[in-house]
N, C-alpha and C positions, 0 to 999 in steps of 0.2 A: 504494500500500500504506500501511496505517496505520503511523505511526512514533512511537515513544516513546523518544527517545534518552536515554542517561544524562545527568545534569545537567552543563551547562557554564554558567558565569556569563556572561550577556550583559548589555547595558547596563541593562536594566530591573531586573535583579537586583542591581546593584552596591550599592544602598543597604542590602541585607540583609547585606552582609559586615561583619564586625567584626574587631578585632585579635585574633589568635590566637597565643598563645605556646606552643602545643603542639608536638609532634614535627614535624621537617621532613618534607615530602612525599617520597614515593618514586615513581619512574617506572620501569616495566619496559620495556626496549628490545629490539626484534628488529631486527637489521641484519647486514650482511656484516662480516667482519673485514678491514678495509682497513689493511694494514700501514703505509701512508704517513701515516695519521692525518687525511688531508684529508676523507675521508668515512667511512662505516661507524660501527662502535661507538666508535672513538677520537674522532671528531668529536662524536658524541652525548654522550659523557662530558664532554668539554671544555665544550660549550655548556650542558649541564644543570647542571654543577657551578657555573658562573658565576652561575646563578640561585639556587643554594643548596639544591638538592634532592639526595637520594641516588639514584644510578643503579643499577638492577638489570639489567645487560646480559645478554642471552640471544642466542646465535647458533644459530638453529634453522630448519629448513625447514617444519615443520608448526606454523603459528601459530593457525589458526582454532579448533582444538579447545580450546586453552588459553584463548583470548580469550572463548569462549562460556561458560566457567566463571565469568567476572567480568562479568556483564551490567550491573551497576550502575556500572562504571568506564568513563569516556570512552575511546574508542579513536581515536587519530590515525594515519592511514595516509598515507604519502608515496609517490607514484609517481614514480620517477626516470626519466631518459632511458635507454631500453634499446636505442638504435640500434646500439650496439656488438655486440649479441648476434645470433645466428642468427634469421631471421624465424620459423621454426617454433617455436623456443623462446620467442620473445617472445609469440606467439599463445597458447601453452599457459599461460604465466605470467599474461598479462592475463585469460584466461578463468577461471583459477583464482581470481585476485583478485576478479573481478566476482562469481563465484558464491559464494565462501566468506568473503571478508574484507569486501567493501563492505557487505553486510547488517548487519555488526556495527560498522561505522565511524561514528563521530560526526563527525569532521572529516577531510576529504580534502585533501591538499596536493599541488600539482603545477604544473608549467609549462604555460602556455597551449597551446603546440603539442602537448605530450605528452598532456594531458587531452583536447584536441579530437580528436586522432587515435584515442584509445582510446574515448571515450564518445560521440562524434558522428561515426563513420566514414562515415555516409551523408548528411552535411549537404549539402543541395543549394540552399539559399537563396542569393540573389545577394549578400547581405551576409555578413560574417564572423560567426560565433557570438560572443555576448557571454559575459562571465564568468557571468552568471546563467543563460544557456542551458546552460552546462556544469554549473552547480549543479543545474538541473532534471534533466538527464540523470543526474547522480550520485544524486539523490534517488530516481529510479526504481529504483535498486539498494538504497536504504535509507539513504543518507548524509544527515545533517541539515545539515551546513555544508560549504562548499568554499572553500578559499583558492587562487585562481588567480594564479600569479606570471608575470612576464615578458611582460606584455601590451604590445605595441609601441605607442608614442605618437609623434606628430611631435616634431621638434626634439631627437632623441637622448634621449628619456625613455622609461621603462618604468613601467607601472602594475601594482599588485598589488591584487586585489579579494577581499575576504571576503564570501561570498554565502550566503544561504539560497535555497530554491526560489522564494521570494516577494519577496525584496528584496536590495539591495546593502547590507551592513551597514557596511563600512569599506573605504576605498581609500587607498593610500599610493603616491605617485609618487616615483621616484628617477631621477637622471641615469644614462643608460646608460654603462657603462665598456667601452671597447674592449679586452677581455681575456678570456682563457679561465679558467674557474673549475672547480675540482674540489671536490665535496662541499658546494656551496652549499645545495642542497635538504636535505641531511642536517642541516646546521647550523641552518637555519631551522626545520625540523620539530622538532629536539631542543629548541631554545630555546622554541618554542611549547608543546610538551608539558610542559616544566618549569614554565612560567608558568601553564598551565592547572591543573597539579597543585597549585600554591600558591593556587588560587582567584582568580587574576587574571581580571577580566572579559574575555570573548573578544575584543571589539574592541580593548581596550587591550593584551591579550596579543599580538595580531597586530601592532600598531604597535611594541611593544617588541621583539618577535622580529625584525621586519624592520630596525629600527634597529640591533640587535645585529649582524645580518648585514652591514649597510652600513658599519659603522665600520671 
């Protein structure tokens, strides 16, 4: 399908950016209300405020209708791990996201295993799918860019790859920590959305958001 995504600065556009002392950027957030603050709206507000943007939090179930009213605004979609949920509910949620939200998504963020199970359920090749394979599958639903996180590497490292359907734009490798984390994807996505809202080039925004999560 033809894709004309809302503008996000990528490396080739970086030279067009200038100093702007205008109003701070605003980011509208849709997420669950996690009382612990580790994920959900609380984590989003913390991460975005650290970048210096104003957060407009919204806790709502019907997102796509509102998003469609702002076709010129980049949309970042984070797909979390849903394994805690009932299988039938997961299927309904993923089907709705694929049908209603992905066609309006500029940047999709998700863990390698989560995105592989969702977007490539019938993968049959002998090799494991690459991050770009996932980006190609996402593009079939209308997504321009995909950030795949948690890609297993040898020697206790994990990789994170920002891809378009045609290329790998940026990779960032980190040492794997033997610990359980709550809200990591929320924090990463919130930081990334805030950086995009301040016109940070997409590859640089990805690196900064991952570094923020890792510190």
